[in-house]
C-alpha positions as CSV (number, residue, x, y, z in Angstrom):
1,X,-25.9,-53.4,-12.0
2,X,-26.8,-51.0,-14.8
3,X,-24.5,-50.2,-17.6
4,X,-22.6,-46.9,-17.1
5,X,-21.8,-44.3,-19.7
6,X,-18.1,-44.1,-20.8
7,X,-16.8,-40.6,-20.5
8,X,-14.4,-39.9,-23.3
9,X,-11.6,-37.4,-22.6
10,X,-11.7,-36.3,-26.2
11,X,-15.1,-34.9,-25.4
12,X,-14.5,-33.9,-21.7
13,X,-14.3,-30.3,-20.8
14,X,-11.2,-30.6,-18.6
15,X,-8.0,-29.0,-19.6
16,X,-5.1,-30.0,-17.5
17,X,-2.2,-27.7,-16.7
18,X,1.5,-28.5,-16.4
19,X,2.3,-25.6,-14.0
20,X,0.7,-24.5,-10.7
21,X,-1.6,-21.5,-10.9
22,X,0.3,-18.4,-9.7
23,X,-2.2,-17.6,-6.9
24,X,-2.4,-21.1,-5.5
25,X,-1.6,-21.3,-1.8
26,X,-2.4,-24.8,-0.8
27,X,-2.0,-28.3,-2.3
28,X,-5.7,-28.7,-3.0
29,X,-5.9,-25.3,-4.7
30,X,-3.0,-26.2,-7.0
31,X,-4.2,-29.7,-7.9
32,X,-7.9,-29.1,-8.3
33,X,-7.1,-26.3,-10.8
34,X,-4.3,-28.2,-12.6
35,X,-6.3,-31.4,-12.9
36,X,-9.3,-29.5,-14.5
37,X,-11.8,-29.9,-11.6
38,X,-12.4,-26.2,-10.9
39,X,-11.7,-22.8,-12.3
40,X,-11.7,-19.4,-10.5
41,X,-14.6,-17.2,-11.5
42,X,-13.8,-14.3,-9.1
43,X,-12.3,-13.8,-5.7
44,X,-13.6,-16.7,-3.6
45,X,-16.1,-17.9,-6.2
46,X,-15.4,-21.0,-8.2
47,X,-16.8,-22.8,-11.3
48,X,-17.1,-26.6,-10.8
49,X,-16.1,-28.3,-14.1
50,X,-17.5,-31.8,-15.0
51,X,-14.9,-33.8,-13.1
52,X,-15.2,-31.5,-10.0
53,X,-19.0,-31.6,-10.2
54,X,-18.9,-35.4,-10.1
55,X,-16.8,-35.4,-7.0
56,X,-19.0,-32.8,-5.4
57,X,-22.1,-34.8,-6.2
58,X,-20.5,-38.0,-4.8
59,X,-19.9,-36.2,-1.5
60,X,-23.4,-34.9,-1.5
61,X,-24.8,-38.4,-2.2
62,X,-23.0,-39.9,0.8
63,X,-24.2,-37.1,3.0
64,X,-27.8,-37.4,1.7
65,X,-27.9,-41.2,2.3
66,X,-26.7,-40.9,5.9
67,X,-29.1,-38.1,6.7
68,X,-32.0,-40.0,5.2
69,X,-30.9,-43.0,7.3
70,X,-31.5,-41.2,10.6
71,X,-35.0,-40.1,9.4
72,X,-34.1,-36.5,8.4
73,X,-36.2,-35.0,5.6
74,X,-34.7,-33.0,2.7
75,X,-36.1,-29.6,1.8
76,X,-34.7,-26.7,-0.2
77,X,-35.0,-23.2,1.2
78,X,-34.3,-20.0,-0.7
79,X,-30.8,-18.5,-0.7
80,X,-32.2,-15.0,-1.1
81,X,-33.6,-14.1,2.3
82,X,-35.5,-11.2,3.8
83,X,-33.8,-9.0,6.4
84,X,-36.6,-9.2,9.0
85,X,-36.0,-12.7,10.5
86,X,-32.3,-11.9,10.9
87,X,-33.2,-8.7,12.7
88,X,-35.4,-10.6,15.1
89,X,-32.6,-13.0,16.0
90,X,-30.0,-10.2,16.1
91,X,-27.8,-11.8,13.5
92,X,-28.4,-9.0,10.9
93,X,-26.0,-6.9,13.0
94,X,-24.0,-9.7,14.6
95,X,-22.7,-11.1,11.3
96,X,-21.4,-7.7,10.4
97,X,-19.5,-7.5,7.2
98,X,-19.7,-11.2,6.6
99,X,-23.3,-10.8,5.3
100,X,-24.0,-10.2,1.6
101,X,-26.7,-7.5,1.8
102,X,-28.8,-6.2,-1.1
103,X,-31.9,-4.2,-1.8
104,X,-34.7,-5.0,-4.3
105,X,-36.1,-2.4,-6.7
106,X,-38.5,-1.3,-4.0
107,X,-35.8,-0.7,-1.4
108,X,-36.5,-3.8,0.7
109,X,-33.4,-5.3,2.4
110,X,-32.3,-8.9,1.7
111,X,-29.3,-11.0,2.3
112,X,-27.7,-14.1,0.8
113,X,-28.0,-16.8,3.4
114,X,-24.9,-17.8,5.4
115,X,-27.0,-20.3,7.4
116,X,-30.7,-20.8,7.9
117,X,-31.7,-21.2,11.6
118,X,-34.2,-18.4,11.4
119,X,-35.9,-19.6,8.2
120,X,-36.1,-23.2,9.3
121,X,-37.6,-22.1,12.6
122,X,-40.3,-20.2,10.7
123,X,-41.0,-23.2,8.5
124,X,-41.6,-25.4,11.5
125,X,-43.7,-22.8,13.2
126,X,-45.9,-22.8,10.2
127,X,-46.1,-26.6,9.8
128,X,-46.0,-28.0,13.3
129,X,-48.6,-27.1,15.9
130,X,-48.7,-30.1,18.2
131,X,-46.2,-32.3,20.1
132,X,-47.4,-35.1,17.9
133,X,-45.7,-33.3,14.9
134,X,-42.3,-33.6,16.7
135,X,-39.6,-34.6,16.7
136,X,-38.6,-33.6,13.2
137,X,-35.2,-33.3,11.5
138,X,-34.9,-31.3,8.3
139,X,-31.9,-30.7,6.0
140,X,-30.8,-29.2,2.8
141,X,-27.7,-29.2,0.6
142,X,-27.4,-25.7,-0.7
143,X,-25.2,-22.8,-1.8
144,X,-24.2,-20.5,1.1
145,X,-22.6,-17.1,1.0
146,X,-20.2,-15.2,3.3
147,X,-18.4,-12.1,2.3
148,X,-14.9,-13.2,3.5
149,X,-12.4,-10.4,3.7
150,X,-9.6,-12.6,2.3
151,X,-11.0,-15.6,0.4
152,X,-8.1,-17.9,-0.2
153,X,-6.9,-21.5,-0.5
154,X,-9.2,-22.2,-3.4
155,X,-12.5,-23.9,-2.5
156,X,-11.3,-24.2,1.2
157,X,-12.3,-20.7,2.0
158,X,-14.7,-19.2,-0.5
159,X,-17.3,-16.5,-0.5
160,X,-19.8,-19.0,-2.1
161,X,-19.8,-22.7,-1.0
162,X,-21.8,-25.8,-0.8
163,X,-23.1,-26.8,2.6
164,X,-25.4,-29.4,4.2
165,X,-27.2,-27.8,7.0
166,X,-29.8,-29.7,9.1
167,X,-31.9,-28.8,12.1
168,X,-33.7,-30.8,14.7
169,X,-36.8,-29.8,16.6
170,X,-37.8,-31.5,19.8
171,X,-40.2,-30.8,22.7
172,X,-37.7,-31.7,25.4
173,X,-34.0,-31.4,26.2
174,X,-33.8,-35.2,26.3
175,X,-35.2,-35.2,22.7
176,X,-32.6,-32.7,21.6
177,X,-29.8,-34.9,23.1
178,X,-31.1,-37.9,21.1
179,X,-31.3,-35.8,17.9
180,X,-27.7,-34.6,18.6
181,X,-26.5,-38.2,19.1
182,X,-28.1,-39.3,15.8
183,X,-26.4,-36.5,13.9
184,X,-23.1,-37.1,15.6
185,X,-23.1,-40.8,14.7
186,X,-24.3,-40.0,11.2
187,X,-21.3,-37.6,10.8
188,X,-18.9,-40.3,11.9
189,X,-20.3,-42.7,9.2
190,X,-20.3,-39.9,6.6
191,X,-16.6,-39.1,7.1
192,X,-15.6,-42.7,7.3
193,X,-17.4,-43.5,4.0
194,X,-15.7,-40.5,2.4
195,X,-12.3,-41.6,3.5
196,X,-11.6,-38.5,5.6
197,X,-9.3,-38.8,8.6
198,X,-11.1,-36.7,11.2
199,X,-11.1,-35.7,14.9
200,X,-14.1,-34.8,17.0
201,X,-13.2,-31.9,19.2
202,X,-15.0,-29.6,21.7
203,X,-15.8,-26.2,20.3
204,X,-17.5,-22.9,21.0
205,X,-20.9,-21.8,19.6
206,X,-20.1,-18.2,18.7
207,X,-22.7,-16.4,16.7
208,X,-24.7,-19.6,16.3
209,X,-25.7,-19.6,20.0
210,X,-26.6,-22.5,22.1
211,X,-24.7,-24.7,24.5
212,X,-23.0,-28.0,23.6
213,X,-20.9,-27.8,20.4
214,X,-18.5,-30.1,18.7
215,X,-16.4,-29.7,15.5
216,X,-15.3,-32.4,13.1
217,X,-11.8,-31.5,11.9
218,X,-9.7,-33.1,9.1
219,X,-6.0,-32.8,10.1
220,X,-4.1,-31.1,7.3
221,X,-1.2,-28.6,6.9
222,X,-3.5,-26.3,5.0
223,X,-6.0,-26.2,7.8
224,X,-6.9,-22.8,9.3
225,X,-8.1,-24.3,12.6
226,X,-5.7,-25.2,15.3
227,X,-6.8,-27.9,17.8
228,X,-5.2,-29.5,20.8
229,X,-4.9,-33.2,21.3
230,X,-3.9,-35.0,24.5
231,X,-1.5,-37.8,23.9
232,X,-2.6,-39.7,27.0
233,X,-6.4,-39.3,27.3
234,X,-9.1,-38.7,24.7
235,X,-9.3,-35.0,25.3
236,X,-9.4,-32.9,22.0
237,X,-10.7,-29.4,21.5
238,X,-10.5,-26.4,19.3
239,X,-8.0,-24.0,20.8
240,X,-10.8,-21.5,21.3
241,X,-12.6,-24.0,23.5
242,X,-9.7,-25.0,25.8
243,X,-10.3,-23.9,29.3
244,X,-8.1,-24.3,32.4
245,X,-9.6,-24.2,35.9
246,X,-6.5,-23.3,37.9
247,X,-6.6,-23.4,41.6
248,X,-6.5,-19.9,43.3
249,X,-3.3,-19.0,45.2
250,X,-3.8,-18.3,48.8
251,X,-3.0,-14.7,49.8
252,X,0.0,-14.9,52.1
253,X,0.3,-12.3,54.9
254,X,3.9,-11.5,54.0
255,X,3.5,-10.0,50.5
256,X,5.7,-6.9,50.3
257,X,3.9,-3.6,49.8
258,X,3.3,-2.3,46.2
259,X,6.3,-0.4,45.0
260,X,6.5,1.9,42.0
261,X,9.8,1.9,40.1
262,X,11.2,4.2,37.3
263,X,11.3,2.2,34.1
264,X,12.1,4.7,31.3
265,X,11.5,3.5,27.7
266,X,10.0,0.2,28.6
267,X,6.6,0.1,26.9
268,X,6.9,-3.6,26.0
269,X,7.1,-6.8,28.1
270,X,10.5,-7.5,26.5
271,X,12.0,-4.2,27.4
272,X,10.5,-4.2,30.9
273,X,11.7,-7.7,31.7
274,X,15.3,-6.8,30.5
275,X,15.3,-3.6,32.5
276,X,14.3,-5.2,35.8
277,X,16.0,-8.5,35.2
278,X,12.9,-10.6,35.7
279,X,11.3,-13.3,33.5
280,X,8.4,-12.2,31.3
281,X,6.2,-14.7,33.2
282,X,6.6,-12.4,36.3
283,X,5.0,-9.5,34.5
284,X,1.3,-8.8,33.9
285,X,0.4,-7.8,30.4
286,X,-2.8,-5.7,30.1
287,X,-4.3,-5.5,26.6
288,X,-6.9,-2.8,26.0
289,X,-9.9,-3.7,23.7
290,X,-13.3,-2.3,23.0
291,X,-16.3,-4.5,23.8
292,X,-19.3,-3.0,22.0
293,X,-17.4,0.3,22.1
294,X,-16.6,0.1,25.9
295,X,-12.9,0.1,26.8
296,X,-12.0,-3.1,28.6
297,X,-8.7,-4.4,29.9
298,X,-7.6,-8.0,29.6
299,X,-4.8,-9.2,31.9
300,X,-2.6,-12.2,31.1
301,X,0.9,-13.3,32.2
302,X,3.6,-11.4,30.2
303,X,4.9,-14.5,28.5
304,X,1.5,-15.3,27.0
305,X,-0.5,-13.7,24.2
306,X,-4.2,-12.9,24.2
307,X,-6.2,-15.0,21.7
308,X,-8.5,-12.4,20.2
309,X,-10.6,-15.1,18.6
310,X,-11.1,-16.9,21.9
311,X,-11.9,-13.6,23.6
312,X,-14.5,-12.8,20.9
313,X,-16.1,-16.2,21.3
314,X,-16.4,-15.8,25.1
315,X,-18.0,-12.4,24.7
316,X,-20.2,-13.1,21.7
317,X,-22.4,-11.6,20.5
318,X,-20.6,-8.5,21.6
319,X,-18.2,-7.0,19.1
320,X,-14.5,-7.0,20.2
321,X,-11.9,-4.8,18.6
322,X,-8.5,-3.4,19.6
323,X,-8.3,0.2,20.8
324,X,-6.8,2.9,18.6
325,X,-4.8,6.0,19.3
326,X,-7.9,8.0,19.3
327,X,-9.3,6.0,22.2
328,X,-6.5,7.3,24.5
329,X,-7.5,10.9,23.9
330,X,-9.3,12.4,26.9
331,X,-8.4,9.4,29.1
332,X,-5.3,10.4,31.2
333,X,-5.9,7.3,33.3
334,X,-4.9,5.1,30.3
335,X,-1.2,5.5,29.6
336,X,-0.1,3.5,26.5
337,X,2.5,0.9,27.4
338,X,2.2,1.5,31.1
339,X,-1.4,0.3,32.0
340,X,-1.9,-1.6,35.3
341,X,-5.1,-3.0,36.8
342,X,-4.6,-1.1,40.1
343,X,-6.5,2.2,40.1
344,X,-8.1,1.8,36.7
345,X,-11.3,3.9,36.5
346,X,-14.3,3.1,34.4
347,X,-12.6,0.2,32.8
348,X,-13.8,-3.4,33.2
349,X,-11.0,-5.8,34.0
350,X,-11.0,-9.3,32.6
351,X,-8.2,-11.7,33.3
352,X,-6.9,-15.2,32.5
353,X,-7.3,-17.7,35.4
354,X,-3.5,-17.7,35.8
355,X,-3.9,-14.2,37.2
356,X,-5.4,-15.8,40.3
357,X,-6.1,-14.2,43.7
358,X,-2.8,-14.1,45.7
359,X,-0.5,-13.9,42.7
360,X,2.0,-11.1,42.6
361,X,3.0,-9.2,39.5
362,X,5.1,-6.5,37.9
363,X,2.8,-4.3,35.8
364,X,2.2,-0.8,34.6
365,X,1.7,2.0,37.2
366,X,-0.6,4.0,35.0
367,X,2.1,6.7,34.7
368,X,4.6,7.2,31.8
369,X,7.9,5.5,32.3
370,X,6.8,3.9,35.5
371,X,5.9,0.3,36.6
372,X,4.8,-1.2,39.9
373,X,6.1,-4.4,41.5
374,X,4.5,-6.5,44.2
375,X,1.0,-5.8,42.7
376,X,-1.1,-8.6,44.2
377,X,-4.4,-9.8,42.8
378,X,-7.1,-9.6,45.4
379,X,-5.2,-7.0,47.4
380,X,-4.3,-4.3,45.0
381,X,-6.8,-5.0,42.2
382,X,-9.9,-7.1,41.6
383,X,-10.8,-9.1,38.5
384,X,-14.4,-8.5,37.2
385,X,-14.5,-11.8,35.2
386,X,-12.1,-14.7,34.6
387,X,-11.9,-15.9,31.0
388,X,-9.4,-18.3,29.6
389,X,-8.1,-16.1,26.7
390,X,-4.5,-16.9,26.2
391,X,-3.1,-18.5,23.0
392,X,-2.7,-22.2,23.8
393,X,0.9,-23.4,23.5
394,X,2.3,-26.9,23.2
395,X,2.8,-28.4,26.6
396,X,0.0,-26.6,28.3
397,X,-1.7,-29.0,30.7
398,X,-4.6,-31.1,29.5
399,X,-7.8,-29.9,31.3
400,X,-8.8,-33.6,31.8
401,X,-5.6,-35.3,32.9
402,X,-2.8,-32.7,33.2
403,X,-0.6,-34.2,30.4
404,X,1.1,-31.7,28.1
405,X,-1.1,-31.0,25.1
406,X,0.1,-31.1,21.5
407,X,-1.2,-28.8,18.7
408,X,-2.2,-29.7,15.2
409,X,-3.6,-27.9,12.1
410,X,-6.9,-29.0,10.6
411,X,-9.7,-28.1,8.3
412,X,-13.2,-27.8,9.8
413,X,-15.5,-30.1,7.8
414,X,-18.5,-30.3,10.2
415,X,-19.9,-28.6,13.2
416,X,-22.8,-29.7,15.4
417,X,-24.7,-27.5,18.0
418,X,-27.3,-28.0,20.7
419,X,-28.9,-24.6,20.1
420,X,-31.5,-25.0,22.7
421,X,-34.3,-22.4,22.7
422,X,-32.5,-19.3,21.4
423,X,-34.3,-19.2,18.0
424,X,-37.5,-20.7,19.4
425,X,-37.6,-17.9,21.9
426,X,-36.9,-15.3,19.3
427,X,-39.7,-16.5,17.0
428,X,-42.2,-17.8,19.6
429,X,-41.9,-21.4,18.4
430,X,-44.4,-23.3,20.6
431,X,-46.4,-26.4,20.1
432,X,-49.4,-27.7,22.1
433,X,-48.0,-30.2,24.7
434,X,-49.4,-33.4,26.1
435,X,-51.1,-31.5,28.9
436,X,-52.8,-29.1,26.5
437,X,-50.5,-26.2,27.2
438,X,-47.9,-24.5,24.9
439,X,-44.4,-26.0,25.1
440,X,-41.4,-24.2,23.8
441,X,-39.5,-26.2,21.2
442,X,-35.7,-26.8,21.5
443,X,-33.4,-27.0,18.5
444,X,-30.2,-28.4,17.2
445,X,-28.1,-27.2,14.2
446,X,-25.7,-29.4,12.2
447,X,-23.5,-28.4,9.3
448,X,-21.2,-30.2,6.9
449,X,-19.0,-28.3,4.4
450,X,-19.7,-30.3,1.2
451,X,-17.3,-28.3,-1.1
452,X,-14.8,-28.0,1.7
453,X,-14.9,-31.8,2.2
454,X,-13.7,-32.1,-1.4
455,X,-10.7,-29.8,-0.7
456,X,-10.0,-31.6,2.5
457,X,-9.9,-35.0,0.8
458,X,-7.5,-33.6,-1.8
459,X,-5.3,-32.2,1.0
460,X,-5.2,-35.6,2.8
461,X,-4.9,-38.0,0.0
462,X,-2.9,-36.3,-2.8
463,X,0.8,-37.2,-3.4
464,X,3.6,-35.8,-5.4
465,X,2.0,-37.1,-8.7
466,X,-1.4,-35.5,-8.2
467,X,-4.9,-36.2,-6.7
468,X,-5.7,-39.6,-5.3
469,X,-9.4,-39.9,-4.6
470,X,-11.0,-42.5,-2.4
471,X,-13.4,-44.8,-4.4
472,X,-16.5,-43.3,-2.8
473,X,-16.0,-39.8,-4.2
474,X,-13.8,-40.4,-7.3
475,X,-15.2,-39.0,-10.6
476,X,-14.7,-42.5,-12.1
477,X,-13.8,-46.0,-10.9
478,X,-11.3,-46.7,-13.7
479,X,-9.3,-44.5,-15.9
480,X,-8.5,-46.3,-19.2
481,X,-5.6,-45.0,-21.1
482,X,-5.0,-45.7,-24.8
483,X,-1.2,-45.3,-24.9
484,X,-0.8,-45.5,-28.6
485,X,-2.8,-45.7,-31.9
486,X,-4.8,-48.4,-33.7
487,X,-4.3,-51.6,-31.6
488,X,-3.9,-49.9,-28.2
489,X,-6.9,-47.6,-28.9
490,X,-9.1,-50.6,-30.0
491,X,-8.1,-52.5,-26.9
492,X,-8.8,-49.5,-24.7
493,X,-12.2,-49.1,-26.3
494,X,-13.0,-52.7,-25.7
495,X,-11.9,-52.5,-22.0
496,X,-13.9,-49.4,-21.4
497,X,-17.0,-50.8,-22.9
498,X,-16.7,-54.1,-20.9
499,X,-16.1,-52.2,-17.6
500,X,-19.1,-49.8,-18.2
501,X,-21.3,-52.8,-19.0
502,X,-20.3,-54.3,-15.6
503,X,-21.5,-51.1,-13.9
504,X,-18.2,-49.3,-13.4
505,X,-17.8,-45.6,-14.1
506,X,-15.1,-45.3,-16.8
507,X,-13.0,-42.4,-17.9
508,X,-11.4,-43.2,-21.3
509,X,-8.4,-41.2,-22.5
510,X,-8.9,-41.5,-26.3
511,X,-7.4,-38.0,-27.0
512,X,-5.6,-38.1,-30.4
513,X,-2.2,-36.5,-30.9
514,X,-0.9,-36.9,-27.3
515,X,2.1,-39.0,-26.2
516,X,1.6,-41.9,-23.9
517,X,3.7,-40.0,-21.3
518,X,1.4,-37.0,-21.3
519,X,-1.7,-39.3,-20.9
520,X,-0.2,-41.2,-18.1
521,X,0.9,-38.0,-16.3
522,X,-2.7,-36.7,-16.6
523,X,-4.1,-40.0,-15.3
524,X,-2.0,-39.7,-12.2
525,X,-2.9,-36.0,-11.8
526,X,-6.6,-36.7,-12.1
527,X,-6.4,-39.4,-9.5
528,X,-9.0,-42.1,-10.3
529,X,-8.5,-45.2,-8.1
530,X,-7.5,-47.5,-10.9
531,X,-5.6,-46.8,-14.1
532,X,-5.7,-49.4,-16.9
533,X,-3.2,-48.8,-19.7
534,X,-3.4,-50.3,-23.2
535,X,0.1,-49.8,-24.5
536,X,3.1,-51.6,-26.0
537,X,1.7,-55.1,-25.4
538,X,-1.8,-54.5,-26.7
539,X,-1.2,-56.8,-29.7
540,X,-0.8,-59.6,-27.1
541,X,-4.0,-58.6,-25.3
542,X,-1.9,-57.6,-22.3
543,X,-2.6,-54.4,-20.3
544,X,-1.0,-52.7,-17.3
545,X,-3.2,-52.2,-14.2
546,X,-2.1,-49.5,-11.8
547,X,-3.5,-48.9,-8.3
548,X,-3.3,-45.1,-8.0
549,X,-3.0,-44.9,-4.2
550,X,-0.3,-47.5,-3.7
551,X,1.4,-47.0,-7.0
552,X,1.6,-50.8,-7.7
553,X,1.7,-51.8,-11.3
554,X,1.1,-55.2,-12.9
555,X,0.9,-56.4,-16.5
556,X,-2.1,-58.8,-17.0
557,X,-4.1,-60.4,-19.8
558,X,-7.0,-58.0,-20.3
559,X,-9.6,-60.6,-19.3
560,X,-7.8,-61.1,-15.9
561,X,-7.5,-57.3,-15.4
562,X,-11.2,-56.8,-16.1
563,X,-12.1,-59.7,-13.8
564,X,-10.1,-58.1,-11.0
565,X,-11.7,-54.7,-11.5
566,X,-15.3,-56.1,-11.6
567,X,-15.0,-58.6,-8.8
């Protein structure tokens, strides 16, 4: 093993902070700033200082090794991209405000790449002409850009971030499935090596397109994703991917006739239920939205909420937005607070599967201060399309076994897609097949948030004293602390030199003028796996060895401590 360089903290650009930054919202945000790993440059844009860059590079190294192991080839594409390929795919408009758009001096439109399906497709179209050139898997580790409306949580949700994106190209669906399997297994190895607790959950493809899709989630309180987990079977899914196929209710012959009732001042489900003395679950809530500008009604039971994210994923790439007061002008058939599906004109009606044929509801009568009861689906109104769009709640039945689901928060650290032929169709990506005829290529897309993985690790492993890195990603193997002058410093220097010669990465705190307490507090804050302290017993050749994760401390002769660290 080659000799490593000793990084002296007296020369290290890493100023630790005693107090949390005022704008910090999450544990990783607070600690990465306080420990001197990152500094904010602007909203959602971060500078990686030397310690942070080491951790970032270590994550990249693990990712790179596992991608190489499955036969993927690394490339580097530009981050500054022309508009035209994204117009061809439709994502120039689909991405909306998330795209960073700019013009060059000649007025040509460009963007800063959020993801590179289009460009990789064009590269393969240029390089691969025969089935003999496939399959091929390409990847890059690169800076990506998304103009987040509210960048927050430090490096967890930035406008500029590091990402590994890879793409597979095959001539058959069976080949795509194999490439997908290889990536899935590689991701499991990557996250296990990084020390990330993770779950693989079913997901939706959204603007990426394609069919099969799975997310890799790191459970954490700071997570912006909510996923469901069945305590009985192995089912797990992003809440936006949870679907329930509920059996339709038979339409009985004895349903009472629809009846309109006066319900003054009851524009909400709560006021309506109280006025009529019925549970909210007996009412039908009808939310009006615009889908690509067209007013659409969405019906769900009154005790449930519409998940707009889920609705948007179901209807992608269409743009979904709530109606405004102006949308009611000139539409006397739409009465705010009193909309019902019966008699709606020129309005598409979508509904949750719980609004099944044969179910009876209390809902709006499309007149002010009036509702209707005994409104039966299939008799008094029809559903144009069923979509599972309610916000998932704890206890909802598992789609696989029926057991009540539990909900947890998590950070998305990876996402894999079977894209199929969406981009190959858009760009005419064909190769000459075995029979001498053109064959349309099928694709997969696979992403890992490299900088996000750093934050996720900090969230999962930190404790009340500071960061606590797994060995695979830590900025050093051992943090040697000179807790005193003269003899302790000489012993610390000797230990650092010996450890570096044995191939370990060493961080040596040789900063003058600081008390042992400050140095030890910083060592715990920085979070290297092992801390070796040369202190009060240095004259006897005795050091203290601390395991950062467990907190165990032991005084040992230095030779024994070095042997333990290098074994």
